[in-house]
N, C-alpha and C positions, 0 to 999 in steps of 0.2 A: 851571226850577223843579224842586226835589227833591220826591219823593212817598214817603210812608210811610203805612201804615194807622194807626199810633198814634205820637204824640209825647208823651213823658213829660218834664215840666219838672222837672229835678232828678235826680241820679244817686247820692244817698247811699243809706242802707239801704232806704227805701221804694221809691224810684225804681229801684234796681238789682234788688230782688226782683221788682218789677212787670215790668220789661223781660225778665228771665230767664224768668218764667212765661209771658209773652206769646210769647216765642220757643219755649218748650216746647209751646205750643198752636198753633204754625204761623202766628203773626201777625207781620207785618213791622213792627217797632217800633224806635224809637231813643229814648234818653234824652239830654237836653242838660244838662250840669252845668257851672256857672260856675267851680268850683274845679278843682284838679288833686289827685289822691290820690297818696300819703297827705298829709293836712293836719290840723292840730290842730283839735279841736272839744270844747267843754264836754260832758262825758259821764261817767257813773258808772263805765263800764268793766265793768259786771257784766251778763252775759246770763243771764236767768232760765232755768230748765228749759224753760219754754214757748218762749222765744226760741231755745234750742238745738234744740228739736224742729223749728222752722221752718227753721233752718239745715241740719239733717240732711236735710230734704225737698229743699232746694236743693243738697245734695251738697257742702257746704262745711266741715263740722266737721273732717274729717281735715286739711284745709289749715290751718285755724285752729290746731289742735294742733301741727302742724309749725312754725307761726310762733311758738310759745311760749305759747299760751293756757293758763291755769291752771285745773284743775278746782276748782270750788267746791262743797263737799259740805254746808255748813251755814251758818246765819246766827246772829250774836249781836246782839241788839237791846237798846239801853239807853234808858231813859226814866224820868224822875222817880225816880231811885234804884233802879230795878228793872232787872235784866239777865236776858234769856231766851235760852237756846241752842235753836236750832231746826234739827234735821237735815232735809235735803232727801230726798225719795223718789227724785228723779232729780237728777243733778249739773247745776249751772250752769257758766258759764265766766267767767273774768276775762281781758280783753284790752283793750288801748288802742283808742280809737275810730279813730285814724289807721290802724292795721294792719287793723282790722275793715272799715272802709269800702273800703280798697284791695283787699282780698281779695274782698269781695262784688261790687265793681264790675268786677274784672278779667275780661275776656272776655265782658262782659254787654251789648255793644252800646251803650256809653255814650260820647258825644263829650264829652271833658273840656275845660275851659277855654273853654266856649261859653256866654256869657250870653244869655238870651232877652230881647229888647227889646220885642217886641210880639206879641200874639195877637189875631187877627181872625176873626170868624165869617163864612163865605160860604155860598153856596147849596148846596154839596156837603159842607161840613165846616168846617175851620179852616185858617188860615194862621199858622204860627208862624215869624215872620221870613220866610225864603225857603223854608220847607218847607210843602207842602200835605199835609194829613192828614184822616182822617175823625174821629179821636178825639184829644182832649187830656186828659192826666191831670196834675194839679198835685201834684208831690212837692217843692215848692220850700222846704218847711220852715217853722219857726215864725216866721221873719222874711221869708217870701216876699211878693211883691207881688200875687199873683194870686188869693188867697183871704183874705178878711178874718177876723180873730179878735178877741175881746175880751181885753184885757190885764189883768194883775194887778200887784201891787207887788212880786212876788218875782223874784229873780235867781238864775242858776246860776253857781257858781264851781267851778273844777277846777284841780288841780295834781298832780304826782307826785313821789315821793321814793324813794331806794333803801331796800329793805326785804327781810327774809327771806321766802321763799315761804310762803304760808298757804292752806289750803283753806277758810278761814272768811271770809264776808262780814261785816264789822264796821260797824255803823252805829247811829245814835241820834237821838233827838229832843231838841231843846234850845230855849231861848228864842230866838226869831227864825228858826227853821228846822229842817231835818234833813239828814242825809247821813252819809257815812262812807267807808271805804276797802276796797279789794279788791286782791289780788295780780294783777299782769298780767305780760306777758313782760318779759325783760331784767332780772330781779331788782329790780323796782320795784313799788310800790303806787300805785294811782290813787285820789285823794281827790276827792270831789265833794259839794257841798252846795247845797241850795235854800234861800235865805235872803231876809229882808226887806232893803230898801234900807238901813235903819239899821245892819244887821250887816255891810255890805260893807267898811267901812274896815279891820276886823280881819284880812281875808283879802288885801287888795290889796297888802300889803307883801311877800307871799311871792314868791319867785323864780319866774318863768314862770307866774304865776297867770293863768288865762283866765276871762273873765266874759261871760255872755250874759244878755239880758233887756231889758225885763221880759217874763216868761213869759206866754203867752196860752194858756189852756186851752180856751176855748169858741169854736168856729167859727161865724161868722155865715153865713146862707144865701148861696150863691154860684152862679156859672154853670158851674163846672167840677167834674168828678169829682176829689176831693181825697183824698190818702192820707198816712199818716204824720202828722207834726206839722202839716202844712197842713190836715189834716182836724179839727184840734182835739186838743190833747195829752191823752193818758191820763196821769195822775199818774206821774212817772218812778220812783216808789218801787219798789225791788226789780227793776229791769231791765225793767219792763213798757213803758216808752217805746220801747225798741228792739224788743221783741216786737210791739208795736202797729204799728210801722213795717213790719216784715217781713210780718206777717199781713195788714195792710190792702193792701199792695202785691200780694201773691199773690191776695187776694180780688178786688181790682179787675181784675187781669189775667184771671181766670177769667170774671168777669161780662162784660168787654169782648169777650173772645174768643168767648164764646157769643152775645153780641149781634151781633157782626159776622157770624157764621155764619148767624144767624136773620134778618139784615137789619133789625133794629129801630133806632129813632131813638136819637140820643145822649141825649136826655132820658129815654127809657125805660131805657137802660143806667144812667144816673145814679141814677134812682129805685130800681132793683133793687139796685145796689151800696149805696146809703145805707141801705136797709131791712135788708139782710143785715148790714151793718157795725154798725148800731145794736143788732140782736138779739144779735150776737156779743159786743159790748163794753159793753152797757148796765150790767150788774152791776159790771164793773170800773171804769167811769167813776163810778158812784155810790159805790163803795168809796173811790176816790181822793179824791172830793170830801169824803167823810166824814173820811178821814184828815187832810186839810188843816185840818179844823175841830177835831178832838179828838186831835191828835198826842200830847199829853202822857199820854194814857191808853192809848196803843196797846200798849206793852210789857205793861201789866197785862192787857189783853185777850188778848194772845198767851199769857200764863201760864195763863189759864183755858181757852183753846180747845184742843180735841184737835189733835194734830200733823197728822193726816190732813186735817182741815178747813182748817188754815192753809196746808198744801201746795197746796190747790186754787187758791190765788191765783197760784201759779207754774206750775201744771201745764198 
């Protein structure tokens, strides 16, 4: 029997950030990831300034820039015939999800190509297949089996094309969804859209188009500490989905490390984490839900709002 203090199910952004922070806090942890990096994944490819801040904390930004990440200094938003240019107070980054996941996972205590089949509770903690541990953290993503979520009728589609490098994130709202493009490494732009099922056919004919869905935003009550998309998606608008993954992973690691040192129960750790997560992300989740309802008015709202206020979304 193998023993670890913590097992994280999933080693993408949330899981990798979590296991990195656990190690920083002196906790013996491992993440089990079913895929091998790099691997394709539907993603917008844009890291908001807030996501970049989390990656700076993890010490990974210089490595991302060496891999070709593109600085993104502003956004151009289109909706209902209105276009708004919005300069960022701090730069974001454009990078493909395959490269990003590979860099964040590298050297982070992640066992790749390892699918978790069973999690059982016992008298001292958990058994994750053949690993005994005190704490389990679910980072298995929006399609994971260990934390239930409520689905919607929206799907994510993503593809890339050769394109001149640009420092502008370009996106818009349209009938049936929203999305846009951003420059990434290798002289390409990454395009990603969140759309209704009826809008899928117009994208599926594109070469190498990836599709995921239906998207589930709201997590149902579960038995595990859940991070990233497993915790219920924050609307992926403007890179906040990746920021949410990174920050929730770091937060869960801090709570669990403190809980292990204090000798508190798993349930107490879970309550503390969920309380702190809700406080940190309540406003952004509410904003995301509002955006999904009134997308066609969003660019008009940006035109009226002070730039510093709008930048708070990404800060």
